[in-house]
C-alpha positions, 0 to 999 in steps of 0.5 A: 021501506024499500031497498032504494029508501034504505040505500038513501037513508043510509047514505045520508047518515054515513056521508058526513061521517065518511067525508070527515075521515077524508074519503068519498062515498061513492055508493051505497047498496042494500041487496038480498042475495040468496037468504042473506041481506048485505049493506054494501058501502063504497068508498073512494079517494083520489090516490085509491083505497087500501084494506086499512081504509076500508077497516077504518071506515067499517069501524066508524060506521058500525056504531051509527048504523046499529044506533039509527036501526034504519035496517030492521033485518040482520045484514052483512056490512061490506066496505070496499073500493070501487072497481076498475070498471065502476057501476054507474048508479047515481047522477054524479057517476053519469056526470063524471063519465060524459065524453067517456066510454061506457058499457050498458046492459039492456032489459029489452034490445035496442037495434037487436042488441042487449048490450052496448058500448059507446061514448056517453054524450049525454043523459037525463031522467029519461034518456042516455045518448051514446055515440056508437061507431060515430052515430048517436043512439038514444036509450031510455033510462028505464031500459038500462039494467046495468051501466059501467065504465070501460077500462081499455087496457090495450 
């Protein structure tokens, strides 16, 4: 089973459990780092996430994950909050950022750059449109290696 399928199945399993606890399931990532596998479950709520919130969710999802056995390899479970600069992976993530500044890293250069920052104007399955210095730049979605929000402190 591909990592994407595992993430989807785990997300479907955990979302109602996490919602019943009063949290939002922001993202699920299943990745291999070195020789180890990690299941990263990111949760959120309007007032922010504490360590106690992560512990509560971790305790609530451990048993259902073990019972369904949808991940065959041994893995490390990590429950955390989204960072200030949030990674955008799901359609709902992009939808919430329309009109906001985002940063994208590209596999192949666009206009001689592999990193772009601008206002997300629109997106669909094939393209993102960013407004960069007043000009609209169209980027193929399959060329986006990473997209994330931008936190301008100053």
